[in-house]
mmCIF file of the N, C-alpha and C atoms, coordinates in Angstrom:
data_MODEL
# 
_entry.id   MODEL 
# 
loop_
_atom_site.group_PDB 
_atom_site.id 
_atom_site.type_symbol 
_atom_site.label_atom_id 
_atom_site.label_alt_id 
_atom_site.label_comp_id 
_atom_site.label_asym_id 
_atom_site.label_entity_id 
_atom_site.label_seq_id 
_atom_site.pdbx_PDB_ins_code 
_atom_site.Cartn_x 
_atom_site.Cartn_y 
_atom_site.Cartn_z 
_atom_site.occupancy 
_atom_site.B_iso_or_equiv 
_atom_site.pdbx_formal_charge 
_atom_site.auth_seq_id 
_atom_site.auth_comp_id 
_atom_site.auth_asym_id 
_atom_site.auth_atom_id 
_atom_site.pdbx_PDB_model_num 
ATOM 1   N N  . UNK A 1 1  ? -23.295 93.239 -160.005 1.00 0.00 ? 1  UNK A N  1 
ATOM 2   C CA . UNK A 1 1  ? -24.243 93.119 -158.234 1.00 0.00 ? 1  UNK A CA 1 
ATOM 3   C C  . UNK A 1 1  ? -24.737 91.783 -157.716 1.00 0.00 ? 1  UNK A C  1 
ATOM 4   N N  . UNK A 1 2  ? -25.957 91.856 -159.650 1.00 0.00 ? 2  UNK A N  1 
ATOM 5   C CA . UNK A 1 2  ? -27.703 91.388 -159.981 1.00 0.00 ? 2  UNK A CA 1 
ATOM 6   C C  . UNK A 1 2  ? -26.933 89.684 -159.820 1.00 0.00 ? 2  UNK A C  1 
ATOM 7   N N  . UNK A 1 3  ? -25.922 89.537 -160.726 1.00 0.00 ? 3  UNK A N  1 
ATOM 8   C CA . UNK A 1 3  ? -25.197 88.594 -161.220 1.00 0.00 ? 3  UNK A CA 1 
ATOM 9   C C  . UNK A 1 3  ? -24.240 87.728 -159.205 1.00 0.00 ? 3  UNK A C  1 
ATOM 10  N N  . UNK A 1 4  ? -24.309 88.757 -158.118 1.00 0.00 ? 4  UNK A N  1 
ATOM 11  C CA . UNK A 1 4  ? -23.684 87.479 -157.601 1.00 0.00 ? 4  UNK A CA 1 
ATOM 12  C C  . UNK A 1 4  ? -25.244 87.265 -156.064 1.00 0.00 ? 4  UNK A C  1 
ATOM 13  N N  . UNK A 1 5  ? -25.970 88.405 -156.413 1.00 0.00 ? 5  UNK A N  1 
ATOM 14  C CA . UNK A 1 5  ? -27.149 88.433 -156.038 1.00 0.00 ? 5  UNK A CA 1 
ATOM 15  C C  . UNK A 1 5  ? -28.049 87.199 -156.135 1.00 0.00 ? 5  UNK A C  1 
ATOM 16  N N  . UNK A 1 6  ? -27.830 87.240 -157.677 1.00 0.00 ? 6  UNK A N  1 
ATOM 17  C CA . UNK A 1 6  ? -28.767 84.844 -158.037 1.00 0.00 ? 6  UNK A CA 1 
ATOM 18  C C  . UNK A 1 6  ? -27.840 83.623 -157.482 1.00 0.00 ? 6  UNK A C  1 
ATOM 19  N N  . UNK A 1 7  ? -26.650 84.560 -157.646 1.00 0.00 ? 7  UNK A N  1 
ATOM 20  C CA . UNK A 1 7  ? -25.820 83.373 -156.784 1.00 0.00 ? 7  UNK A CA 1 
ATOM 21  C C  . UNK A 1 7  ? -25.633 82.366 -155.990 1.00 0.00 ? 7  UNK A C  1 
ATOM 22  N N  . UNK A 1 8  ? -26.549 83.816 -154.990 1.00 0.00 ? 8  UNK A N  1 
ATOM 23  C CA . UNK A 1 8  ? -26.385 83.993 -153.993 1.00 0.00 ? 8  UNK A CA 1 
ATOM 24  C C  . UNK A 1 8  ? -28.058 82.833 -153.450 1.00 0.00 ? 8  UNK A C  1 
ATOM 25  N N  . UNK A 1 9  ? -29.228 83.531 -154.535 1.00 0.00 ? 9  UNK A N  1 
ATOM 26  C CA . UNK A 1 9  ? -30.982 83.458 -154.476 1.00 0.00 ? 9  UNK A CA 1 
ATOM 27  C C  . UNK A 1 9  ? -30.980 81.792 -154.617 1.00 0.00 ? 9  UNK A C  1 
ATOM 28  N N  . UNK A 1 10 ? -29.571 81.463 -155.661 1.00 0.00 ? 10 UNK A N  1 
ATOM 29  C CA . UNK A 1 10 ? -30.005 80.019 -156.132 1.00 0.00 ? 10 UNK A CA 1 
ATOM 30  C C  . UNK A 1 10 ? -28.393 79.554 -154.622 1.00 0.00 ? 10 UNK A C  1 
ATOM 31  N N  . UNK A 1 11 ? -27.937 80.023 -154.215 1.00 0.00 ? 11 UNK A N  1 
ATOM 32  C CA . UNK A 1 11 ? -26.985 78.150 -153.342 1.00 0.00 ? 11 UNK A CA 1 
ATOM 33  C C  . UNK A 1 11 ? -27.873 78.742 -152.392 1.00 0.00 ? 11 UNK A C  1 
ATOM 34  N N  . UNK A 1 12 ? -28.875 79.330 -152.095 1.00 0.00 ? 12 UNK A N  1 
ATOM 35  C CA . UNK A 1 12 ? -29.994 79.384 -150.962 1.00 0.00 ? 12 UNK A CA 1 
ATOM 36  C C  . UNK A 1 12 ? -30.880 78.341 -151.429 1.00 0.00 ? 12 UNK A C  1 
ATOM 37  N N  . UNK A 1 13 ? -31.006 78.120 -153.148 1.00 0.00 ? 13 UNK A N  1 
ATOM 38  C CA . UNK A 1 13 ? -32.699 77.310 -153.134 1.00 0.00 ? 13 UNK A CA 1 
ATOM 39  C C  . UNK A 1 13 ? -31.738 76.162 -153.465 1.00 0.00 ? 13 UNK A C  1 
ATOM 40  N N  . UNK A 1 14 ? -30.705 75.450 -153.908 1.00 0.00 ? 14 UNK A N  1 
ATOM 41  C CA . UNK A 1 14 ? -30.841 75.015 -154.832 1.00 0.00 ? 14 UNK A CA 1 
ATOM 42  C C  . UNK A 1 14 ? -29.942 73.831 -153.029 1.00 0.00 ? 14 UNK A C  1 
ATOM 43  N N  . UNK A 1 15 ? -29.118 74.526 -152.024 1.00 0.00 ? 15 UNK A N  1 
ATOM 44  C CA . UNK A 1 15 ? -29.211 73.364 -150.790 1.00 0.00 ? 15 UNK A CA 1 
ATOM 45  C C  . UNK A 1 15 ? -30.543 72.370 -150.611 1.00 0.00 ? 15 UNK A C  1 
ATOM 46  N N  . UNK A 1 16 ? -31.444 73.095 -150.041 1.00 0.00 ? 16 UNK A N  1 
ATOM 47  C CA . UNK A 1 16 ? -32.640 72.780 -149.593 1.00 0.00 ? 16 UNK A CA 1 
ATOM 48  C C  . UNK A 1 16 ? -33.128 71.329 -150.282 1.00 0.00 ? 16 UNK A C  1 
ATOM 49  N N  . UNK A 1 17 ? -32.929 71.568 -151.460 1.00 0.00 ? 17 UNK A N  1 
ATOM 50  C CA . UNK A 1 17 ? -33.462 71.065 -152.763 1.00 0.00 ? 17 UNK A CA 1 
ATOM 51  C C  . UNK A 1 17 ? -32.410 69.542 -152.644 1.00 0.00 ? 17 UNK A C  1 
ATOM 52  N N  . UNK A 1 18 ? -30.680 69.923 -152.542 1.00 0.00 ? 18 UNK A N  1 
ATOM 53  C CA . UNK A 1 18 ? -29.788 68.799 -151.764 1.00 0.00 ? 18 UNK A CA 1 
ATOM 54  C C  . UNK A 1 18 ? -30.831 68.289 -150.733 1.00 0.00 ? 18 UNK A C  1 
ATOM 55  N N  . UNK A 1 19 ? -31.221 68.232 -149.849 1.00 0.00 ? 19 UNK A N  1 
ATOM 56  C CA . UNK A 1 19 ? -30.915 68.316 -148.844 1.00 0.00 ? 19 UNK A CA 1 
ATOM 57  C C  . UNK A 1 19 ? -32.108 67.215 -148.458 1.00 0.00 ? 19 UNK A C  1 
ATOM 58  N N  . UNK A 1 20 ? -33.308 67.774 -149.399 1.00 0.00 ? 20 UNK A N  1 
ATOM 59  C CA . UNK A 1 20 ? -34.371 66.664 -149.658 1.00 0.00 ? 20 UNK A CA 1 
ATOM 60  C C  . UNK A 1 20 ? -34.505 65.223 -150.640 1.00 0.00 ? 20 UNK A C  1 
ATOM 61  N N  . UNK A 1 21 ? -33.838 66.061 -151.277 1.00 0.00 ? 21 UNK A N  1 
ATOM 62  C CA . UNK A 1 21 ? -32.721 65.000 -151.713 1.00 0.00 ? 21 UNK A CA 1 
ATOM 63  C C  . UNK A 1 21 ? -31.959 63.140 -150.871 1.00 0.00 ? 21 UNK A C  1 
ATOM 64  N N  . UNK A 1 22 ? -31.745 63.863 -149.875 1.00 0.00 ? 22 UNK A N  1 
ATOM 65  C CA . UNK A 1 22 ? -30.626 63.099 -148.896 1.00 0.00 ? 22 UNK A CA 1 
ATOM 66  C C  . UNK A 1 22 ? -31.179 62.419 -148.388 1.00 0.00 ? 22 UNK A C  1 
ATOM 67  N N  . UNK A 1 23 ? -32.909 63.369 -147.416 1.00 0.00 ? 23 UNK A N  1 
ATOM 68  C CA . UNK A 1 23 ? -34.021 62.866 -146.990 1.00 0.00 ? 23 UNK A CA 1 
ATOM 69  C C  . UNK A 1 23 ? -34.930 61.465 -147.698 1.00 0.00 ? 23 UNK A C  1 
ATOM 70  N N  . UNK A 1 24 ? -35.223 62.594 -149.032 1.00 0.00 ? 24 UNK A N  1 
ATOM 71  C CA . UNK A 1 24 ? -35.392 61.057 -149.343 1.00 0.00 ? 24 UNK A CA 1 
ATOM 72  C C  . UNK A 1 24 ? -34.571 59.805 -150.109 1.00 0.00 ? 24 UNK A C  1 
ATOM 73  N N  . UNK A 1 25 ? -33.407 59.697 -150.191 1.00 0.00 ? 25 UNK A N  1 
ATOM 74  C CA . UNK A 1 25 ? -32.420 58.081 -150.390 1.00 0.00 ? 25 UNK A CA 1 
ATOM 75  C C  . UNK A 1 25 ? -32.091 57.498 -149.021 1.00 0.00 ? 25 UNK A C  1 
ATOM 76  N N  . UNK A 1 26 ? -32.347 58.499 -148.373 1.00 0.00 ? 26 UNK A N  1 
ATOM 77  C CA . UNK A 1 26 ? -32.042 57.571 -146.276 1.00 0.00 ? 26 UNK A CA 1 
ATOM 78  C C  . UNK A 1 26 ? -33.212 57.792 -146.430 1.00 0.00 ? 26 UNK A C  1 
ATOM 79  N N  . UNK A 1 27 ? -34.298 58.126 -146.504 1.00 0.00 ? 27 UNK A N  1 
ATOM 80  C CA . UNK A 1 27 ? -35.809 57.074 -146.249 1.00 0.00 ? 27 UNK A CA 1 
ATOM 81  C C  . UNK A 1 27 ? -35.648 56.123 -147.805 1.00 0.00 ? 27 UNK A C  1 
ATOM 82  N N  . UNK A 1 28 ? -36.180 55.913 -148.600 1.00 0.00 ? 28 UNK A N  1 
ATOM 83  C CA . UNK A 1 28 ? -34.927 54.698 -149.342 1.00 0.00 ? 28 UNK A CA 1 
ATOM 84  C C  . UNK A 1 28 ? -34.687 53.854 -148.789 1.00 0.00 ? 28 UNK A C  1 
ATOM 85  N N  . UNK A 1 29 ? -33.662 54.122 -148.980 1.00 0.00 ? 29 UNK A N  1 
ATOM 86  C CA . UNK A 1 29 ? -32.180 52.968 -148.085 1.00 0.00 ? 29 UNK A CA 1 
ATOM 87  C C  . UNK A 1 29 ? -32.894 52.596 -147.341 1.00 0.00 ? 29 UNK A C  1 
ATOM 88  N N  . UNK A 1 30 ? -33.299 53.092 -146.007 1.00 0.00 ? 30 UNK A N  1 
ATOM 89  C CA . UNK A 1 30 ? -34.046 52.401 -145.178 1.00 0.00 ? 30 UNK A CA 1 
ATOM 90  C C  . UNK A 1 30 ? -34.645 51.520 -144.914 1.00 0.00 ? 30 UNK A C  1 
ATOM 91  N N  . UNK A 1 31 ? -35.804 51.625 -146.161 1.00 0.00 ? 31 UNK A N  1 
ATOM 92  C CA . UNK A 1 31 ? -37.190 51.010 -146.390 1.00 0.00 ? 31 UNK A CA 1 
ATOM 93  C C  . UNK A 1 31 ? -36.611 49.214 -147.466 1.00 0.00 ? 31 UNK A C  1 
ATOM 94  N N  . UNK A 1 32 ? -36.099 50.128 -147.891 1.00 0.00 ? 32 UNK A N  1 
ATOM 95  C CA . UNK A 1 32 ? -34.776 49.348 -148.617 1.00 0.00 ? 32 UNK A CA 1 
ATOM 96  C C  . UNK A 1 32 ? -33.921 47.596 -147.639 1.00 0.00 ? 32 UNK A C  1 
ATOM 97  N N  . UNK A 1 33 ? -33.460 48.542 -147.021 1.00 0.00 ? 33 UNK A N  1 
ATOM 98  C CA . UNK A 1 33 ? -32.976 48.169 -145.576 1.00 0.00 ? 33 UNK A CA 1 
ATOM 99  C C  . UNK A 1 33 ? -33.872 46.814 -144.722 1.00 0.00 ? 33 UNK A C  1 
ATOM 100 N N  . UNK A 1 34 ? -34.678 47.337 -144.312 1.00 0.00 ? 34 UNK A N  1 
ATOM 101 C CA . UNK A 1 34 ? -35.812 47.338 -142.975 1.00 0.00 ? 34 UNK A CA 1 
ATOM 102 C C  . UNK A 1 34 ? -36.576 46.196 -144.286 1.00 0.00 ? 34 UNK A C  1 
ATOM 103 N N  . UNK A 1 35 ? -37.215 45.900 -145.155 1.00 0.00 ? 35 UNK A N  1 
ATOM 104 C CA . UNK A 1 35 ? -38.145 45.170 -146.542 1.00 0.00 ? 35 UNK A CA 1 
ATOM 105 C C  . UNK A 1 35 ? -36.529 44.129 -147.063 1.00 0.00 ? 35 UNK A C  1 
ATOM 106 N N  . UNK A 1 36 ? -35.511 44.106 -146.960 1.00 0.00 ? 36 UNK A N  1 
ATOM 107 C CA . UNK A 1 36 ? -34.520 42.847 -146.480 1.00 0.00 ? 36 UNK A CA 1 
ATOM 108 C C  . UNK A 1 36 ? -34.388 42.365 -145.509 1.00 0.00 ? 36 UNK A C  1 
ATOM 109 N N  . UNK A 1 37 ? -34.654 43.484 -144.158 1.00 0.00 ? 37 UNK A N  1 
ATOM 110 C CA . UNK A 1 37 ? -34.379 42.144 -142.678 1.00 0.00 ? 37 UNK A CA 1 
ATOM 111 C C  . UNK A 1 37 ? -35.625 41.796 -143.171 1.00 0.00 ? 37 UNK A C  1 
ATOM 112 N N  . UNK A 1 38 ? -37.208 42.525 -142.631 1.00 0.00 ? 38 UNK A N  1 
ATOM 113 C CA . UNK A 1 38 ? -38.578 41.415 -143.124 1.00 0.00 ? 38 UNK A CA 1 
ATOM 114 C C  . UNK A 1 38 ? -38.059 40.394 -143.804 1.00 0.00 ? 38 UNK A C  1 
ATOM 115 N N  . UNK A 1 39 ? -37.440 39.428 -145.215 1.00 0.00 ? 39 UNK A N  1 
ATOM 116 C CA . UNK A 1 39 ? -38.272 39.455 -146.157 1.00 0.00 ? 39 UNK A CA 1 
ATOM 117 C C  . UNK A 1 39 ? -37.057 38.124 -145.645 1.00 0.00 ? 39 UNK A C  1 
ATOM 118 N N  . UNK A 1 40 ? -35.923 38.360 -145.246 1.00 0.00 ? 40 UNK A N  1 
ATOM 119 C CA . UNK A 1 40 ? -34.864 37.566 -144.457 1.00 0.00 ? 40 UNK A CA 1 
ATOM 120 C C  . UNK A 1 40 ? -35.195 36.760 -143.744 1.00 0.00 ? 40 UNK A C  1 
ATOM 121 N N  . UNK A 1 41 ? -36.176 37.712 -142.039 1.00 0.00 ? 41 UNK A N  1 
ATOM 122 C CA . UNK A 1 41 ? -36.838 37.096 -141.299 1.00 0.00 ? 41 UNK A CA 1 
ATOM 123 C C  . UNK A 1 41 ? -38.104 35.344 -141.911 1.00 0.00 ? 41 UNK A C  1 
ATOM 124 N N  . UNK A 1 42 ? -38.549 36.736 -142.810 1.00 0.00 ? 42 UNK A N  1 
ATOM 125 C CA . UNK A 1 42 ? -39.296 35.680 -143.224 1.00 0.00 ? 42 UNK A CA 1 
ATOM 126 C C  . UNK A 1 42 ? -38.874 34.187 -143.973 1.00 0.00 ? 42 UNK A C  1 
ATOM 127 N N  . UNK A 1 43 ? -37.973 34.493 -144.675 1.00 0.00 ? 43 UNK A N  1 
ATOM 128 C CA . UNK A 1 43 ? -37.167 32.930 -145.416 1.00 0.00 ? 43 UNK A CA 1 
ATOM 129 C C  . UNK A 1 43 ? -36.600 31.808 -143.940 1.00 0.00 ? 43 UNK A C  1 
ATOM 130 N N  . UNK A 1 44 ? -36.516 32.942 -143.154 1.00 0.00 ? 44 UNK A N  1 
ATOM 131 C CA . UNK A 1 44 ? -35.832 31.364 -141.667 1.00 0.00 ? 44 UNK A CA 1 
ATOM 132 C C  . UNK A 1 44 ? -36.587 30.791 -141.719 1.00 0.00 ? 44 UNK A C  1 
ATOM 133 N N  . UNK A 1 45 ? -38.242 31.615 -141.124 1.00 0.00 ? 45 UNK A N  1 
ATOM 134 C CA . UNK A 1 45 ? -39.455 31.277 -139.904 1.00 0.00 ? 45 UNK A CA 1 
ATOM 135 C C  . UNK A 1 45 ? -39.666 30.190 -141.332 1.00 0.00 ? 45 UNK A C  1 
ATOM 136 N N  . UNK A 1 46 ? -39.804 30.693 -142.759 1.00 0.00 ? 46 UNK A N  1 
ATOM 137 C CA . UNK A 1 46 ? -40.082 29.005 -143.335 1.00 0.00 ? 46 UNK A CA 1 
ATOM 138 C C  . UNK A 1 46 ? -39.550 28.186 -143.288 1.00 0.00 ? 46 UNK A C  1 
ATOM 139 N N  . UNK A 1 47 ? -38.273 28.442 -143.023 1.00 0.00 ? 47 UNK A N  1 
ATOM 140 C CA . UNK A 1 47 ? -37.548 27.564 -143.239 1.00 0.00 ? 47 UNK A CA 1 
ATOM 141 C C  . UNK A 1 47 ? -37.130 26.137 -142.401 1.00 0.00 ? 47 UNK A C  1 
ATOM 142 N N  . UNK A 1 48 ? -38.031 27.181 -141.343 1.00 0.00 ? 48 UNK A N  1 
ATOM 143 C CA . UNK A 1 48 ? -37.436 27.080 -139.606 1.00 0.00 ? 48 UNK A CA 1 
ATOM 144 C C  . UNK A 1 48 ? -38.199 26.085 -139.349 1.00 0.00 ? 48 UNK A C  1 
ATOM 145 N N  . UNK A 1 49 ? -39.609 26.720 -138.922 1.00 0.00 ? 49 UNK A N  1 
ATOM 146 C CA . UNK A 1 49 ? -40.750 25.869 -138.937 1.00 0.00 ? 49 UNK A CA 1 
ATOM 147 C C  . UNK A 1 49 ? -41.490 24.382 -139.478 1.00 0.00 ? 49 UNK A C  1 
ATOM 148 N N  . UNK A 1 50 ? -40.936 23.974 -140.232 1.00 0.00 ? 50 UNK A N  1 
ATOM 149 C CA . UNK A 1 50 ? -40.341 21.980 -140.395 1.00 0.00 ? 50 UNK A CA 1 
ATOM 150 C C  . UNK A 1 50 ? -40.028 21.653 -139.106 1.00 0.00 ? 50 UNK A C  1 
ATOM 151 N N  . UNK A 1 51 ? -38.534 22.339 -138.786 1.00 0.00 ? 51 UNK A N  1 
ATOM 152 C CA . UNK A 1 51 ? -37.744 21.898 -138.126 1.00 0.00 ? 51 UNK A CA 1 
ATOM 153 C C  . UNK A 1 51 ? -38.671 21.814 -137.115 1.00 0.00 ? 51 UNK A C  1 
ATOM 154 N N  . UNK A 1 52 ? -39.113 22.927 -136.498 1.00 0.00 ? 52 UNK A N  1 
ATOM 155 C CA . UNK A 1 52 ? -40.143 23.445 -135.382 1.00 0.00 ? 52 UNK A CA 1 
ATOM 156 C C  . UNK A 1 52 ? -40.939 22.397 -134.512 1.00 0.00 ? 52 UNK A C  1 
ATOM 157 N N  . UNK A 1 53 ? -42.014 21.816 -135.693 1.00 0.00 ? 53 UNK A N  1 
ATOM 158 C CA . UNK A 1 53 ? -42.414 20.592 -136.181 1.00 0.00 ? 53 UNK A CA 1 
ATOM 159 C C  . UNK A 1 53 ? -42.066 19.400 -136.124 1.00 0.00 ? 53 UNK A C  1 
ATOM 160 N N  . UNK A 1 54 ? -40.907 19.159 -136.394 1.00 0.00 ? 54 UNK A N  1 
ATOM 161 C CA . UNK A 1 54 ? -40.756 17.978 -136.195 1.00 0.00 ? 54 UNK A CA 1 
ATOM 162 C C  . UNK A 1 54 ? -40.375 17.895 -135.137 1.00 0.00 ? 54 UNK A C  1 
ATOM 163 N N  . UNK A 1 55 ? -39.242 19.123 -134.110 1.00 0.00 ? 55 UNK A N  1 
ATOM 164 C CA . UNK A 1 55 ? -38.712 18.778 -132.542 1.00 0.00 ? 55 UNK A CA 1 
ATOM 165 C C  . UNK A 1 55 ? -40.351 19.308 -132.086 1.00 0.00 ? 55 UNK A C  1 
ATOM 166 N N  . UNK A 1 56 ? -41.042 19.767 -131.579 1.00 0.00 ? 56 UNK A N  1 
ATOM 167 C CA . UNK A 1 56 ? -42.944 19.924 -130.585 1.00 0.00 ? 56 UNK A CA 1 
ATOM 168 C C  . UNK A 1 56 ? -43.422 18.477 -131.008 1.00 0.00 ? 56 UNK A C  1 
ATOM 169 N N  . UNK A 1 57 ? -43.021 17.806 -132.656 1.00 0.00 ? 57 UNK A N  1 
ATOM 170 C CA . UNK A 1 57 ? -44.476 16.476 -132.538 1.00 0.00 ? 57 UNK A CA 1 
ATOM 171 C C  . UNK A 1 57 ? -43.021 15.481 -132.100 1.00 0.00 ? 57 UNK A C  1 
ATOM 172 N N  . UNK A 1 58 ? -41.256 14.984 -131.674 1.00 0.00 ? 58 UNK A N  1 
ATOM 173 C CA . UNK A 1 58 ? -40.982 14.155 -130.701 1.00 0.00 ? 58 UNK A CA 1 
ATOM 174 C C  . UNK A 1 58 ? -40.986 14.320 -129.568 1.00 0.00 ? 58 UNK A C  1 
ATOM 175 N N  . UNK A 1 59 ? -40.635 16.041 -129.041 1.00 0.00 ? 59 UNK A N  1 
ATOM 176 C CA . UNK A 1 59 ? -41.368 15.513 -127.484 1.00 0.00 ? 59 UNK A CA 1 
ATOM 177 C C  . UNK A 1 59 ? -42.714 15.467 -127.444 1.00 0.00 ? 59 UNK A C  1 
ATOM 178 N N  . UNK A 1 60 ? -44.098 15.628 -127.683 1.00 0.00 ? 60 UNK A N  1 
ATOM 179 C CA . UNK A 1 60 ? -45.291 15.258 -127.353 1.00 0.00 ? 60 UNK A CA 1 
ATOM 180 C C  . UNK A 1 60 ? -45.016 13.524 -127.577 1.00 0.00 ? 60 UNK A C  1 
ATOM 181 N N  . UNK A 1 61 ? -44.384 13.263 -128.274 1.00 0.00 ? 61 UNK A N  1 
ATOM 182 C CA . UNK A 1 61 ? -44.409 11.701 -128.334 1.00 0.00 ? 61 UNK A CA 1 
ATOM 183 C C  . UNK A 1 61 ? -43.639 10.696 -127.801 1.00 0.00 ? 61 UNK A C  1 
ATOM 184 N N  . UNK A 1 62 ? -42.551 11.682 -127.586 1.00 0.00 ? 62 UNK A N  1 
ATOM 185 C CA . UNK A 1 62 ? -41.401 11.478 -125.859 1.00 0.00 ? 62 UNK A CA 1 
ATOM 186 C C  . UNK A 1 62 ? -42.109 11.293 -124.632 1.00 0.00 ? 62 UNK A C  1 
ATOM 187 N N  . UNK A 1 63 ? -44.092 12.744 -124.217 1.00 0.00 ? 63 UNK A N  1 
ATOM 188 C CA . UNK A 1 63 ? -44.611 12.789 -123.066 1.00 0.00 ? 63 UNK A CA 1 
ATOM 189 C C  . UNK A 1 63 ? -44.881 11.289 -122.950 1.00 0.00 ? 63 UNK A C  1 
ATOM 190 N N  . UNK A 1 64 ? -46.024 11.534 -123.910 1.00 0.00 ? 64 UNK A N  1 
ATOM 191 C CA . UNK A 1 64 ? -47.170 11.090 -123.666 1.00 0.00 ? 64 UNK A CA 1 
ATOM 192 C C  . UNK A 1 64 ? -46.449 9.127  -123.244 1.00 0.00 ? 64 UNK A C  1 
ATOM 193 N N  . UNK A 1 65 ? -44.945 8.856  -124.293 1.00 0.00 ? 65 UNK A N  1 
ATOM 194 C CA . UNK A 1 65 ? -44.384 7.440  -124.148 1.00 0.00 ? 65 UNK A CA 1 
ATOM 195 C C  . UNK A 1 65 ? -44.010 6.880  -122.961 1.00 0.00 ? 65 UNK A C  1 
ATOM 196 N N  . UNK A 1 66 ? -43.119 8.804  -122.200 1.00 0.00 ? 66 UNK A N  1 
ATOM 197 C CA . UNK A 1 66 ? -43.102 8.419  -120.644 1.00 0.00 ? 66 UNK A CA 1 
ATOM 198 C C  . UNK A 1 66 ? -44.315 7.914  -119.973 1.00 0.00 ? 66 UNK A C  1 
ATOM 199 N N  . UNK A 1 67 ? -45.131 8.785  -120.331 1.00 0.00 ? 67 UNK A N  1 
ATOM 200 C CA . UNK A 1 67 ? -47.554 7.970  -119.465 1.00 0.00 ? 67 UNK A CA 1 
ATOM 201 C C  . UNK A 1 67 ? -47.022 7.345  -119.315 1.00 0.00 ? 67 UNK A C  1 
ATOM 202 N N  . UNK A 1 68 ? -47.200 6.261  -121.158 1.00 0.00 ? 68 UNK A N  1 
ATOM 203 C CA . UNK A 1 68 ? -47.413 5.318  -120.875 1.00 0.00 ? 68 UNK A CA 1 
ATOM 204 C C  . UNK A 1 68 ? -46.892 4.264  -120.312 1.00 0.00 ? 68 UNK A C  1 
ATOM 205 N N  . UNK A 1 69 ? -45.639 4.452  -120.373 1.00 0.00 ? 69 UNK A N  1 
ATOM 206 C CA . UNK A 1 69 ? -44.685 3.661  -119.651 1.00 0.00 ? 69 UNK A CA 1 
ATOM 207 C C  . UNK A 1 69 ? -45.002 3.909  -117.844 1.00 0.00 ? 69 UNK A C  1 
ATOM 208 N N  . UNK A 1 70 ? -45.235 5.064  -116.949 1.00 0.00 ? 70 UNK A N  1 
ATOM 209 C CA . UNK A 1 70 ? -45.957 4.597  -116.118 1.00 0.00 ? 70 UNK A CA 1 
ATOM 210 C C  . UNK A 1 70 ? -47.035 3.626  -115.365 1.00 0.00 ? 70 UNK A C  1 
ATOM 211 N N  . UNK A 1 71 ? -47.350 4.862  -116.984 1.00 0.00 ? 71 UNK A N  1 
ATOM 212 C CA . UNK A 1 71 ? -48.490 3.590  -116.563 1.00 0.00 ? 71 UNK A CA 1 
ATOM 213 C C  . UNK A 1 71 ? -48.897 2.285  -116.446 1.00 0.00 ? 71 UNK A C  1 
ATOM 214 N N  . UNK A 1 72 ? -48.085 1.634  -117.896 1.00 0.00 ? 72 UNK A N  1 
ATOM 215 C CA . UNK A 1 72 ? -47.668 0.033  -117.470 1.00 0.00 ? 72 UNK A CA 1 
ATOM 216 C C  . UNK A 1 72 ? -46.742 -0.330 -116.442 1.00 0.00 ? 72 UNK A C  1 
ATOM 217 N N  . UNK A 1 73 ? -46.415 0.597  -115.862 1.00 0.00 ? 73 UNK A N  1 
ATOM 218 C CA . UNK A 1 73 ? -44.941 0.512  -114.444 1.00 0.00 ? 73 UNK A CA 1 
ATOM 219 C C  . UNK A 1 73 ? -45.815 -0.044 -113.728 1.00 0.00 ? 73 UNK A C  1 
ATOM 220 N N  . UNK A 1 74 ? -46.969 0.841  -113.179 1.00 0.00 ? 74 UNK A N  1 
ATOM 221 C CA . UNK A 1 74 ? -48.032 0.857  -112.295 1.00 0.00 ? 74 UNK A CA 1 
ATOM 222 C C  . UNK A 1 74 ? -48.579 -0.351 -112.540 1.00 0.00 ? 74 UNK A C  1 
ATOM 223 N N  . UNK A 1 75 ? -48.612 -0.578 -112.892 1.00 0.00 ? 75 UNK A N  1 
ATOM 224 C CA . UNK A 1 75 ? -50.221 -1.985 -114.081 1.00 0.00 ? 75 UNK A CA 1 
ATOM 225 C C  . UNK A 1 75 ? -49.343 -3.321 -113.186 1.00 0.00 ? 75 UNK A C  1 
ATOM 226 N N  . UNK A 1 76 ? -48.032 -3.076 -114.004 1.00 0.00 ? 76 UNK A N  1 
ATOM 227 C CA . UNK A 1 76 ? -47.368 -4.558 -113.360 1.00 0.00 ? 76 UNK A CA 1 
ATOM 228 C C  . UNK A 1 76 ? -46.764 -3.832 -112.671 1.00 0.00 ? 76 UNK A C  1 
# 
């Protein structure tokens, strides 16, 4: 009788502990996953930023080039 009660108590107390361990494991996995995504996004931005700078610089040069061509055309 006492053994059955002990077993039942042990089962009841060990279940929430395993649920807590599962919650902690899920939280750690989520933080790790989000951290990896965040690091990947930072690396991607770091790699793409110079290309974007060159792209916008080229657009600026083209824009001012077209404006100067219009001005030269108007003068001539």
